[in-house]
N, C-alpha and C positions, 0 to 999 in steps of 0.2 A: 892737274890743269894744264901741266905743261903741253900736252899734246892738242888742245883744244886752241894754243896759239899756232901751231902748225896747221890747225882745222882753216884757221881765218886767211891763213898766207894761201893755202889751197882754194879756199872760196874765191878770194879777188882774183886769184891766178885763172880759174876755171872761168870765171867771168869775162876777163879781159880774152881771153883764147877764144871765147867761143863767140863773143863780138868780131874778131879779127878771121872768122871762118865764113863771110859771105858765098865765097865761091861753092861752099859744099851744103850750102842751106837749100838751094833748088832741087838737091838731091837727095833728099829725104822723102821717106813717104809721106803721105797725108796724116799718118796715124803715127804717135812715136811706138818705138819696137814693144815696149812692155807699156802696156794703158792701165794706170792705175787708180784707186779710189781717190788718191790725195790731189791728183792734179783737177778733180772735175768739181766746177764751180755749185755753188750750195742748190741752184734750182735743178741742175742733174742728181745732186746726191737725195732728191726728193725720190729719186727712182732706185736707190741702194736699200733693198730689203734686206731686216734682220730677224731672227726668230727669239733670240736669247732673253730679250726685255720684258716681252709679255706671254711667250710659249704660241705666238702666231707672227705670221711675216707682216712687217709694217716698215713704212719709211725710216730709216735710221736716225734722220735729225729729228724725227717728231716722235721716236721713243722714249717711253719716260723713264729713263736713265741714261748714265753716264756710259757710251758704249765707245769700243774702240774694235776696229774689223780690220784685219790683213786678209788680203786674198792671195790665191796660189801665185799670181804673176809677183805680186811683192816678193814673197817668200823666195824667189827665184833669182830674182834680182839681187836680194841682199846675201845670197849665200849661204842662207840657211840649211842644214842638213839635219837638225833634230829639232823637235816640238819645242824645246828649253831654249833654244837660238833665236827662236821666234819672238815668246814670250819675254825675252828680257830687252825686246824694243817696244815695249806696251808702258805706258805711263801710270806712276805708281805701284809698279810690280818688278820685282826684283827675284830671279831665280838663283837661291843659293844652293850649295851642295851639302849633303850630310855625309856623316862619315862610314855609314856602313853603305856599302856598293854604290856610292856615288848619288844616290836617291835624290832627284830635287826636292826644297822645300819652295813651294809660292809664296812669296811674303809678299801682301798687299796692303796697301795703306797703313804700314808700322804694325799690323799684328805679325804674332811670334809665339808657337808654341812648338813643343819637343817634334811631335808629327806633322804639324800645320794644316790640321783639319778646316779650317775656317775657308778653304776656297774650294768649291764643286768642280769639278772634271768630268765634262761630256763628251760623247761623241755621238754625234746625228743626236743630241737631246736626251740621251740615255746616261744615268750617273754610272760614272766608274768608282767610285769612292766605298770602301768597303766597309763593313761594321766593326772589323778588327780591331784596328786603330784609327778609323774614322778618315785614313787619307787614301792616297790611290793604291798604296799596299809599298811596304816596308821595301821590296824589290821589284822596281818599277821599271828599269830597263830603258826607258826613253821611247820615244816614237817617230821614226823618219816621217819625211814630211811629201814625198812625192804623191800619196794619196788623198791629200787633203784640198780641199777646195778653198776653204776659207776658215780663218778661226775668228769668233766672237767673244769679245770679254767684256764680261759687266764690272765695273768697279761699284762695289756698294752691295747693300745688303739685298739678297734675292730669294729668300726663302719663301716670301708669298708664292714663288712660283715654281720654284725647283725642292722646296722643302729642306730637310736638314744638310748642315755642311755648307752654307751659303751665307756664313757671318760678313766674310769681306768682300767677295764676289763670286763670280761664274766664269768659266771659262768652257767653250762651245765649240769643237770641231767638227766641220761639215764636210763630210769626205764625198769625192768626185762621182759624179754619174756618167752614163755614157754620154750626155751632151757635154760634159766639161772635157772627155777624154779625145773624141773624135777620130775613131780607129786606133789604131795600135801604136802606142810608145814604148820604146826599149833604153836603157840607157846604163851607164855605168859610172863609177867615180873611184879614184885612187889616191889616197894620201898620206900623210904622216901617219905613224903610228902602225904601220901597218893595215890601215884601214882601206877595205873594200865595199863597195856598194854596187848593188845590182839592181835593177826594176824592169818590170813588164805592167803595161796599163793596156786595156783593152775594152772601148765601146763599141756597142753595135745594136740593131735591129733586129730580133728573129721571131718567125713566126707570132707577130703581134707583140711581141716582147721586147721592153727595155732591157739590155743586160749590159753591165760593167762587172770587169773582173779585174783586179789586181793585186801584185807580188812586188815585195819588197826583200832585200837582202841586206844586212849589214854584219859586217865582220870586222872587229878592232881590237888591236891589243892594249889599246886606250893608252894615253898618257900619261908616263912614269915618273912623275916629279917627285922628288926626295922628300919623305917625311922623317925630319930631324929626332925627334923620341916621341916615345909611345907611352901607355901606361904602365907596361912591363919596365920602362927604363927608370921610374920613379922607384919600383918594387926591386929592381935590383940595388938602387942604392940603398935601402932599406936592408936588403938580406945580403948585401956584399955579393951577388950572382951577376952571371953575365948572360941572363938568358933572352934578352930582347933582340930584336932583329932588326930595331933601327939604330942608325940609320938607314932608311930602306923606301925602297919604290913603292906607290901606291900601285894597287891590283885594279884596273877600269877595264879590263877586257869585256868584251862581250860579243854574243852571235845572236843576230834579230831575224827573225822570218815574221812579216806583216803578210796578210793574206786577206782579203777582202772581195764578197760576191754580193751585187745586186742585181735583183729582177726586177721590174714594174710593168705593170699592164693595167691601164683605167684608172681605177682608184685606189689599187692595190700596191704595196710595195714591201718586197722581203729583203733583208739585208742580213749577213752574215758575217763574223771578222774573226781571226785569227791572231793574236801577237804571242809568238812564243818566244822566250827568250832563254838562249842556253850559253853555259861558260860566264854568269856573271860576275864579275871580279869583286871580291869582298871590300875593295875600298880600301878603309884602314882597317876594318876589322869589326865584330859584332862588342867586343870586350874593348875597342882601343887598342887593339895589339895588332902590329904587321905579322902578314904570315902568308907564306905563298900556299900553303895547303887549301884546300878546299874552294870552291866556287858553287854559285845557286844556278836554280831554274825557276821561272815562272812562268804562267802562263795564264792568258784571258781570252775565253771563248765566248762570242756574244751572239744573239739571234735575235733578230725583232721583226715582227709582221705588222705592217700598218694599213689602215684603212681610213682612207680621207676622201671624203666626197665634199666639195665645196657649195653643193647645191642641193643638200636632200628636198628641201622645199624652197619656196621664195624666199622666206627669213632665215633659213637654217644649214648651216654648216657644222658637219660632224666628224670627228677623227676619232680612231679606238685604235691603241697600239697595245700589244702584247709582247714583252721581252724577257731575254734570260742571259744572264751574267754568270759564268763560273771564274772564277778566281783561283789560283794556287802557287804554290811556291815549296820549293825542299832544296836542301844542299845536295850537289852532285860529289859526293863522299860525307867524312865528317869535316865538320869544322872545329877548328882548333881556336878556344877561347883563350887559354893561356898556353906559351911556349914548355918545351919539354925543360925540366928546373925551374919552374915559376918560383917555388920557396926553396929553392938549394936541396941538394940531395937526390935521392931517387924515388920521391916520393909520386912525383907523374911524370915518368920517363918517356912517356910518348906527347905530354902536354895534357891540360885538360880539353877535353873533347867533348862534344854534344851534336846531336842531328836532330831538327826540327822540322816536319812538315806539315803544311795546315791549309786547307781548303774551304772555300767559300762560296756557296751558289745563291743568287736571287733571283727571282722571279716577280715582275711588275704588270700591272692591268691597268691602262690609263682610259678614262671615255671621257672626251671633252665635247661639248657643242657650243657653238656660238649662233646667237641671235640678233638679228638686225631690225626686226618688226617694229620697233619703237624709234620714233623720228630722232634723231640725231645721236643714240644711244648704239653701241656695241657690248652686250653683255656675253661673257665667258661662263660657264660653270663645267666643273669636273668633279670625277671623283676617281679616284684610284687607291689600290691595294697592292702590297708588298709583303713576300714572304724571304727574307734572309737566314739563309742558314751557316752557321759554321759547322760542317759534318763532319770534319775529318780534321783530328789533331793529333800527330805522332810525334813523340818526344823521347831521345833517349841521351844518356850521360856518362861520364864514367866517373862523376863526382856528385857530393850532396850538395844541392844547392843552398842549402842553409849555413852548413859549417865549414863548406869545401873540403871535405876529407874525402879520401880517394876510395871508388867504390872496387876497385881493381880490375873491373871490367865494364862495358857499357851494358848501362841497365834502363830498361823501358820504364817510364814513368809517366807514359800515357794515362790518363782518366784518372791522376792523383792530382793531390793539392799541389803538388811541386810541377806539374804542366804547365805550358806557356799560357792556354787559355783553356777554359771547357767550350764543349763540343754543347754550341746553343742555338736554339732559333729568336729571330725577332720579327715579330709581325708589325704591320704600319697600315692604317687606312686614312683617308684624309678627303676633305671638300673644299672644293674652289669657288668663289663666288666673283666674279671680274665684270668692272664698268667702264668704258672707255666712252665720254659723254662730251659731244662736239658744243662747248658754252656758245661761245661764238665760230665766226666764221675761222679766226685763228686761234682760237683758246680751246685746250683738250685736257679733260680731268679724268683720270685714271685712278681709279680705286677699287682695291681687293682685299679679301680677308679670305684665310685658308686655315681650315682646321685640321689637326693631324691628333692622332691615338696611338700611343707605342704601347706593346704589349708588356715592356719590362720598366716603364718609368712611367706613365700616364701620358696627358694631352696638353695641347699648346695651341695657343692661335695665336695667327701673325697678319697684321694689314701690312698695306702700303698706301701710298698717295701720290701720285706725278701730276704735276701742272706745269705743260706746256703752253708755250706762246709764242707764235711766229709774228713779231712785232712788225716785220719788214718782208720784203723778197729774199734778202738775205742775213736777217739775224733772227736767232731762235734764243730763248731763254727757260730755262727747267728749274723749278723746285719740287724738291722730292724729299719724299720721307719713307721709311720701312724699318720695319721691327722682323729679326729674323732669329733664328736659334741652331743652336749644335747639339744634338744628339750624343749622350756620352757614348763613347766607343768599350767595347766589351773590356778590353785592356783598363780602362779607369773603372769600369765596374766590378771584373771579376777577376782579375790576376792575382798571383799570390807567387812570389819568390822573394831571394833573402833580401833585395832593395826596397819594393815596394809592395802594397796589398790594395786591391780592389777596393771599392764602397756600393754596394749594390743598392743604397739609400741616395745614390746622384739625382739631381735636377740638370736638365738642359741649362747649358750656357744661354744667354739673351744678350739681343745687341739692338740698339736703335740709332739709328743713321738718320742725317738731314743733309742735303746738298743743294749746293744752287749751281747750276752751270749755264754756260753763255756760247754759242756758235755765232761768231761773226764774220762776214764775207763781204765787208762794202766797196772794198779795194780788189781791184781788177787783179786776178790771180794771185791773192794774198787771202788766207783763212785763217781765223784764230781762234782757238777752243781754250775755253777756263773753266774751272770749276773749283769749289770751295766745299769742303765736308768736315761733319764731326760726328763722330759716333760714342755712345756709350756703351760699354760691356758690362754685364752683371752674373755674380752666379758664375764667374769663369772657374775652371776645373783646375786646380792646382795640389802640388805633392807639399804637404809638410809634414816633418817627424811626430812620430807617436811617443808615447812613454815604453812602448817595446821595442823602440830603437831601429823599427821600419816605417819609412814613409808611406804615407795613405792619402788619397786623393779625396779633395773635400770642395764643396762650393764656397769660398771663400775669397775668391777674386774677383776684382774689378778692373776697368782700364777705361779711360777717355783719350781719346786720340782725335787729333785735327789736322788740315791740312791743304795742300791745294795741288793743282796740276795745270800747266801750260802749255799748249801744245800750238806750234806755229807751222803751216804748211805755205810754201812760197813756190809758183812757177815762174822761174828767174827769167828764163830764155824758153822758145817752144821745144827744147829739147834737152831742158835741163831744170830739175827740180828739188829742193830743199827742204825736208822735213826736220823739225826740233822739237824738244820738250824737255820741262823741268817737274820736277816733282817734290815736294817738303811735306813730309808728314812726321809727327811726333806724337809718341804716345806713352802715357806712365800709368804704373800700378796703382793698388790702392796704397801704398806707403811711399807713393809719389817718386818713384824710380823709373827710368827710362825702360820701355820694353828693349830687352838685349837683342842683339845681332839682326837689328834689320836696319839700312840705311835711312837718316832723316832727308837726305840731299840726293838727287838724280840727275845727271844730264844727258841727254842724246841728241848726237846729230846725225843725219842721212845727207849725201849728195848721190843724186842719182843723174846720169851724164851720157847722151847717146852722141858722144864726139864725132864720131862720124856714120854714115848710114849702115846700121845693124850691129854697129859695134858700141856695148853699153859698157861704162862703169859705174859702178857703186861703192861708194865709199862711207862707212859707217864708225863713229866712235860713240863711247860709253863711259861713264865717268861715274862711280860708286862711290857716294861718301863713306865716312868711316863709320863703324859699327860699335855700339857700345856694348861692354861684356854683361853678365849677372854682377848682381850689385855687390854679391861675394868674392866676386874673381877680382883679383887683385890686379890681373894685367893691363897693362894700356890697352886703348881702343884700338879695334882690328883698323889696320890703315887703309884710306880711300887708294884707289886704283884707276886707271885710264887702260882703255883698250883699243885700238884700231883695225878695222877689216877693210880688205879690199877686194872687191869681185869684178873681172871684167868677163863678159859674155858675147858671143857673136851669135846672131838667129837673125834669117831671112824668111820672111812669109812665104817666100818662093821656092826655097829650099828645104829637104826632109830634114837635114842635121842641125845640129848645135853644137856649141861648145862653150866652157866656162872655165876660170881659172880663179881661183880665191884665194887669199893670205889671212890666215887667222891671226890675230894678237901680233900686227907686225912690228913693233918694237920691243917684243919679246918683254912684257910688263910681268915682273913679278907681280902676281896676286893671289889674296887668300880670300878664303871663306870661314866663316867662327867656327870653332869647335868647344868641347869641353876642355877646361884647365889641363887634362892629361895629357891632350895634344898640346905642349906649350906654344908651338909656333903655329897653328891651326892648320888648313885645310889648303894644300897649294892647288891652283888651278892650271890649266893648261899652256905650257909656253908657245912661242913662235910656231904655225905649222900651216901646211898649204894642202888644196887639193885638187884635181884637175879633173873634168867631167865631160863625156862626150854623150848625146842623146841623137836619136834617130826616130822619126815618125813615119809609119807606112800609110 
């Protein structure tokens, strides 16, 4: 919290300095350098359209959901270079890092589980979550931000619109079109950790087609903060060995290519995307053991074809979409699970080695229709079908996973009980009926019901209800209810290894959420958003010991959570904006234990000041409260931390070039994210670092 005292000093200093610059005030252009959503009055917010809340465009403030929206201009001003930098600015959402490859966990409203499948991630409304673990994939690798036009985040249940894995919320990334790029943009960024970023974006109109092509390149050695002890450290104490490579640095390097192409004409739009991550560092490692040997590669290939006719007839709007997603990962070389000399002697002279490759493909078809022929009603009807297929699992080891005895060489255990996962297919069909009913001039009631049928565990029904009341031109109140579910991941259903075993009789987790939200803008240049929520999770999938000595997955968990979010947006001066939010969330399980590893308190502040014509200074501060451990972890809670970022940018509308400079974690705060007790001092985050950026537009 000490840095927030400094923020208050900066706040008043900025304010009085800005008052003392009348000679420069007339030199500013009519509009601020970066026009952002936060400075718009409520009546202009009526024009901001979002898709994520109901599946169709509608005014943001009237959407029957608690919605946050971040634009491309916001992303640039705050100095974000990766998707996770942006998501850490969203109320009631915390981005944590996992021990393996630095993969992010999106913790929303106090929900936590090992792979955090409770939040669904979409790109252009297409889900990226896999059926393997229910998350974005173990080797995520991040996403650069120059191709992003906006990010829509729904806090709260979203399964009635988006299906499984939307218990806690929805993150929808909308990529740029030719209308957003306007010509050709090139840029580069250089910074700490030997980081190099390059990008080329182009948008144009050719032979009657709208075309957008985008390429981004990211290459970094990653921050190499020191991990003081790992799992092997404890084994060394037990066996009297010295095999551990701790203390040692994290391995967070990666090489990323992001390629996107969009072609549109009339009612048709085709998109294709490739996210390719090479040389992805292990982080701590798959068994919490530091080692420099072995990196990962992952790939996401997507393509979708959309037909959207807003007026097939007078009252009918139709949209059909066919999309394909392929996700794959494999090590680049073998992965060392335990170092040489793990048990002493020469039992494993090269260490305990493994290789695991897995590929999944998903084919989806959705057909939606909107009908407005009934007075004051907009009906949405939708049907869809999904075929998800884990079609390749290859696994080799030089040890028996059940006994840890050496094989003497790498043995192929694919298609056996010792394999990571079975190769199998999951089919899913759904039906949706939704009605938006204008009860009175300023009242709208949205009701929806969605039915799912899964080939491997049966069917489920999920309702939603949203009542929106615009009591005045500057005040909106929302009362929301929703039920959602999470389909069991294949790992929970069918895995079998030395530590855990799946349960093919699992049912989906379910959640019921009730929310009250309020948007208020009665004061000039000041807007306040407030929301309260409570949720009940049943049939939570948890691991518990069995008589065999291994743990198994069961539907025996429950959770109750509640909390609030408060956002304040203030246009303090014509060229100075302040943003802040506070989040509180608390959740407990069936045994009244606090849900671990997620903060109960969060505080965020942002100052955006155009202090001179075409010069913008953005200051961000983020305070993350302490996080409690698992009930059987006797270590003290993970300490709270505060970080501050500064971004300075020059941009002139009449100049083709721009320049930016950013300092991240200005005060070099020691910040850590929680891990298993075998990493006793948790996972260190990056210290102070900076980058310099140059951009040019043709």
